[in-house]
N, C-alpha and C positions, 0 to 999 in steps of 0.2 A: 927902564925901557929906553931903547935908543931913540935919538932924536934925528929928524930928517930935516934937511935944509930945503928951502923952497925949489932951488934948481933941481935937486934929486927927485922931488915929488912930482913935478911936472913930467919928468922923463918916464917915470914908472907909469903915470896915468896914460901917456901917449902910447906906451907899449901895450897896455891893456886894451885900449881903443883899437889899435892895429889888429890885435889878435881876434877881437870879437867881430870886427869887419871881415876879416879873411874868412872866418867860419861861416859867416852869413852869405858870402859869395860861393863858398862851396856848396852850402845847401841849395842855393838859388840854381846853381849848374846842375846838381844831381837831379832836382825837381824837373828842370827843362829837359834833361835827357830821357828821363822816365816817360814824360808826356810825349816827347818826339819820337822816341825809338821802341820802346818796350810795348806801349799800348797798341800801336798799329800792327806790330808783328803778332801780338796775342789775338787781336781781332782777326787778323788774316788766318791764323791756326784754327780758330773757333769756326770761321765761315767755311773752311776746307772740311772740318768734321761735320758740319751741317750738311755740306754738299754730298759728302759720303753717306750720310744717313738717308737723304733724300733719294740718292741713287739706289741704295738697298731697298727702300721702300718701293721705288718705281720697278726694280727687278722682281720684287715679291708680287706685285700686282700683275705684271706680265706673265710670270710663272703660274699664278693662279689661273689666269685666263687660258693658258696652254693646257694646264693639267685638268681643270674643271673637276677637281677631285677633293672632297672636303677633308679627307685624311691628310693629303699633301699640304693643304692650306694651314691647317691646324699645326702640322709639324713645322713649317716655314715661319708661322707666327711665333711659335715658341722659340725657334732658333733666334729671330729677331730680338725678342725679349731678352733673351740670354746675352746676346751681344750688347744691348744697351746697358744692362746691369753688371756684367761681368766681362770686362774688356780682355782679360787675361784667360782665354779659353785654352785648354790643353789641346796639344796637336792631334792626339788620338781621337778626341771628341770631334774636332774639325774634320777629320779624314771620314770618320763613320757618317757624319752628316752629309759630307759630300757624296759618298757612295750610295747612301740612302736616295738622295735627290736624283742622282744620275740613273739609278735604276728605275725609279718611278717614271722619269722622263722617257726612258727607253721603252718601257712597256707601254706608255701612252702613244709613242710614235710607232710602235710595231702594230698596234690594234688599228691603226688608220690606214695600213697598207692596202692596196687594191686586191680584191678577191682574186684567186687564180682560177684558171679554166677548168671545165669539167674533166677534161683529159688528165690534167695534173692531179685533180682530186682523186681520180680513179687510181692513179698511180700511187698517191700517198697512202691509199688504203692498204696497199701491200707491203708498206714499209713497217718496221717494228714500231710498237706503241711508244717506245721510250724515246723516239726521234720526233721531235716537234718541228716540222718543216717551217711552219708559219712564224715561228719565234726565232729563226736563225739570226745570228748577229755575227758579222764578219769582222768586228772590231778587234782590239787587242785584248780586251777583257773577256772573261768567260761569259756565256749567255746566262742571264738570269732565269732561274726556273720558278714558274709561279707556284707558290705555296698553296697547298689544300688543307685547311685547318681540319677537315673532317678525317684526313688520313693519319693524323697524329695518334701514335699508339696502336695503330691497327696491324694486326699479325698477318704476314703474307706466308701462307703455307709452301708456296713454291720454293722459298728460299731455304726451307729447312728440310726438303726432300732428301733422303739418303738412301742408298742402295742397300737393302737389307741382306743379311748373310744368307738367308734361305733362298732368295731369288738369284742363284748363281747359274751360270750358263751351263746347260747340260753337257756341252761339249768339253768345257773345262773339267767338269766333274767326271767325265769319261777318261780324261787324260791325267787324272790325279794319280800320283805314284804312292806306293805302300812299302817303301824300302827298296833294297836291292838284293840280288841273289847272284852268286858266283858259282860257275860250272865249267867243265872242260869237255871237249869233244876230240875224239881220236877214231879214225877208220882203220880196220885191219884189212888190206887188200887181199891177203891169202885166204882168210876165213870169210870175207865179205861181211864184216860185223862192225857196226857202229857203236862205240862205247861212250856213254854219257855218265860223267862223274859229278854228282852234286857235292859242292864242297861246303858252303856256308851261306847264310842270309844275315842281313843287317837292317836294323831300324824298322823291324815290323811293327804294325799297330797292335794296340792292346785290344783284345776281343773278350776277355774275362773281367769279371768285376773286381778281381783282385789287382787289375792293371798289368796283366801279363797275358800271354797266349801259350797254346800247346801246338806248335806248328809242325806240319809235314808236307811233303811235296809228291804230287802225281806226275808221272812222266809219260807222254804219248809222242809217237812218230807218226804224224799225220800223212795221209788220210786214214791210217789204220787205227781204229780205236778199240779193236778186240784185244790187241796186246798193249798192256799198260803195266807200269812198275809204280812202286810207292815206297817212300823212304820210311824210316822209324819216326815215331812221334817223339818230340822233346818237350819235356814238361817245364812249364813256367819260365820261359825265356823268350826275348824279342831279338836275340841274336844267336841263333842256333848254329852248330857246327855239324853237318851231316856226314860228309866224307864217305859216301857210298857210291858204288859203280853199277851201271846197268848196260845190258847188251842187247842190241837190236839187229838181227840178221837182215840185211838188206842188200841187194846187188848195187854196185857201184853206179850203173847207169841211171838208177832210180833216185839217187841222192838229191839230184837237181829238183825233182818235183816233190820231195818230202819236206815236211814242216816239223820242227821240234816244239812241242807245246808243254810247258810246265805250269801246273796249277798249284798254288800255295793255299792250304787249308788250316783251319784251327780246329783241333780235335775237341770234341764235346761228348762225354760218356752218356749223357741222358737225354740228348736232343740231336737235332741235325747239325752236322759239321759246318761251321761258318767258312765261306771262301774269302780269303784275304785279297788275292789278286792272281794275275797270270802273266806269263811271258811266252810270246810266240817268236820263234827264230825262223823266218821264212827261207832265208838263204844260208844253207849249212856251210857254203864255202866262202862265206863273207870275210872272215878273219884269216883263213889259211886254207891249204889243200886238204887238211885232216890227216896228212901223213904222219904228223907228230902231234902230241897232245897240246892243245891250245886252250888257255884260260880265257874266259869271257865273262864280263860284268854286264848285267842288264837291270834296268829299273822294273819293278814289279808294278804293273798297271791295275788300277782299281777295277774290280769286277765283282758282281754279286753271284753270277752263275758262270759255268763253263761255256765259253763260246764254242759251237760246234761247227766244224767246217764239213758241210755236206757236199761240196763240189759245185760244178757250174755245167749249164747245158747251153749249146749254141743251136739256134733255129732261125729261119727265115719265114716272113709273112709276106703274101702277095694276094691282092684282091682284084678281081675282074669285075667292075660294076655292071657292064652290059650282060655278062653271063651270070652274075650273082653267084661267083664262086670264090671261095676263100681256100688258099693253099697254105698249108704249114709243112715246111721241109725241116725235119729233124737232121741237123748235120753231125753232130758229135758231143760227147760229154768229156769232161777231164776232172781228175782228182776227187772221184766219188768215194763216198764213205764205204769202208769195208764192212760187208755183212756176214761173210762166211768165216769159218775158223781158219781157213787157209790164207786169210788176209786179202782176199779178193770178193767180187761179186759177180752176179749173173745179171746184169741190168738190161731192162727194156723200158720203152717210153709209152705211156698211155696218155692220149689227149681226149678230154672230155668237153663238149659243147654245152655251155650252160646258158639258160634264159630265165631270168627272174628267179635265179636260185635253184632252178630244176635242171636236171641233167637230160638233155635231149637225145645225144648221140655220144658214143666213145669208140675210139679206134686206137690201135697200138702197133708199134714196130715189132721187129724180130728181136730175138734174145741173143745178147753177146755173152759168151761163157768166159768165165775167169779173167776178168779184167776191170780196171777202175778208170780207163780211158777209152770207151768204146767209140766207134765210128759207125754211123748209120747211113746218112744220105737218102732218106726214105721220105716220101712226100705223103701227107695226109689231106684229103680234100673234104670240104663242107660246102654244100649249096645253101647260101643265105641271101635272101633278097636285099637290095640296097636299103629299103625303108626299115629294116629290122637290125641293121648293123649297130644301132645304138643301144639295143636291148640284150645283146649277147656278149659273152666272154668265153675264153678258153682256159682250162685248167691243165696244165702240163705236169704229169707226175712221173718221176724216175723210180721205177720198181725193181726189186731184187727178186728174181725167180728162184723158188724152192721147189725141188721135185716132191718133197714130203712137207705137208703142212701149208700154211697161208703165205702168199708172197707178201714181202715186206716193203713198205715205203721208205726210199732213201731220202728223197726230198722232193718238193713241189715249187712251182711258180706259176703266176697268173698273169694273162694279158687281156685287156679290154678297156672300154671307155671309163668303166668304174674301178679299175685296178690302181695300184699304187706305184709312184716311182717309175722305174724303167719299164714296167709292163704297160702302163698307160702311155708313156712316151713313144714306145715301139708301135702300139696300135694306132696312135694319132699320126706317126710317120707313114704307116702303111696306107691310111686313108688320104694323106696329102699326096702321095705318089702312087696312084693307081697303075696296075700292070706292071710294077717294078718290084722284084723280091727285095726285102729289107731284112738283113741278118745282124743279130746282136747275141752277145754272151749274157746269160741270166744267171744269177746266184740262186742255188737251191735253198729254201727254208724248210723247217720242220712243219 
């Protein structure tokens, strides 16, 4: 082992002593720094946290006083407990807590608003039930809707109402089309003959159980229904090609008053033929002057029976209350139905006075020979007291005179307080303007 001399030993001991003293001084400095700096700062942070907790507790008490609602107090107490135990609350939870508290405070504030006047209450009764005037909130957020636990799961039938297929508008039903038909028109000025050529039809509805039809077409030149033509029947097709021509002798000056009527039928061997639809061309000069053959396409309108055009009658009504006199003046008729084989009629007008369904009197005009557009200008007078005007009505009948056999009815119309449509309106207008003749056109019905 090495040997140390006394001077070297004293130097090493001195060095050890210096190092120990230095470490002691460092420990003293560290202890003083901790006592003077770290402990006051930590106490300050703790005091600030306690102040925050006391402020939250004070806010909780004030909020409880405002709300006075056990549900809100319990919710806030739970929120405070969570904040004590879990300082790191997610942002979504904090936002939901804030929204809930704001809603509850808003509802409490709204219920303390002063009541509105009686005038406003009556006004609000006329508003929709979905609009809550007392709970209006003009803030940036949407108004909170009070939840009703009893309405959860309740079915509201008004939300599920749908328009059924059967409840269709009758006007739309009448305007429903049943395919198309193509025909041509040409007028021969030398022979005074109108030629109607039926070419084809497309997209007809199926009337048979096999999904097809047996179509044919009837052709009239109204108002003459005595003369009619008919195409051949085409078996089991919805797109028949007819290509048949028909000739109607008619003077050129009568073309403007004539109507072309096409009725499409489905042939049935063992029962009544089903009507598919019809086409009525009122203006024969609509597409050309008929000097050359003109092709025309028309939609086939849905119909179950043939519409019969019986013509129209014009007459005036005038009532004198002081004299108790009702005057009906038959002026003229137009486009009457042809009843004779010649294509014309011998029309006259018969007027019947009805009371409670019984005929009291009847009067008639003169007979006009061989015409479908007669002019009369004849007055028919009935004496009716003013107190009985609400009990009577007039039945106007246009008749065709026959020398042999019974006279035939072309068409009728009725006027009176219990009549329908134009007949009632004409009667009421007559009563509203006494001593003044009121004239109207009336369509004839069967």
